[in-house]
N, C-alpha and C positions, 0 to 999 in steps of 0.2 A: 312751603307750608308756613303760614304766618299765625302766630298766637296773638293777634291784635284785631279787635273788631271795629276799629275807627274808620276803616275804609272798606269798600266792597272790592270784589275781585277785579273788576274792570279798572279801578283806580290803581290797584297794585300793578296790573299789567302795564299801564301807561308809565307808572313811576319807575318800574324795573327796566323798561325799554329805553328810557331816557339816557341812562349812562351806557347803553349799548349791550345790555344783557338780552340774548336772543330767546324770546318766549313767543310762540306763535299764537297761542289762544289762552283764554281764561281757563280752559279745561286743565291746564298745566299748573294751576294755582289753587291751593286749598287754604282757606282762612277759617279761623274759629267762628266767625260770623256765619259763613256759609254752612259749616258743619251743624251749628246750632239750628239754623233755619231748616236744613234738610231733616234733621232729627225731629223737629216739631211738625213738619209737613208730613212726614211718614206716620206720625201719631195722630193725624187728622186734627191738629190744632187749628181752629178757625180764626181766633183773635188772641192777641197777647198784649200785656202791658210791658213796655220795654224799660229796663233800667240798664242803659248801655248807650253806645255811640250810634251815629248815623250810618256807619257801615253795616251794623247789625240790622237796622231798620230797613236799608235797601235790600239786604239778602232776604229778610222776611217778606217783604212786599213781592220780591221776585218769585217767591215760592207760593204766593197767593194767600199769605197770612196777613190778616187785618191788624194794624197797630192801633190801639185804642187811646194812646197818650195824646193829650191836647197839643203839645208842642211839636209833635211829628205829624 
C-alpha cells in the first residue's frame, strides 16, 4: 500500500522488483491514486479536473475517467 499518487501501480511494481522484492502482479499493490480512481469510477464520474500528479491521471484514465486539464 502506497500513500503517494506520483506513480501508477505498474511504476511501483517495476520499482519494487528492481531491488529484488518479489511481487508477481499489480493486483498486489494498492496506491492512493488507484483508490481514488476506483472510488470516482464507482460513482460514475465521467470527467474530472485533476489537482495532483501523473500517477493519479494514469489511474483515472485506466478507469475510463476523462481528465479535462490542458496539461494532461
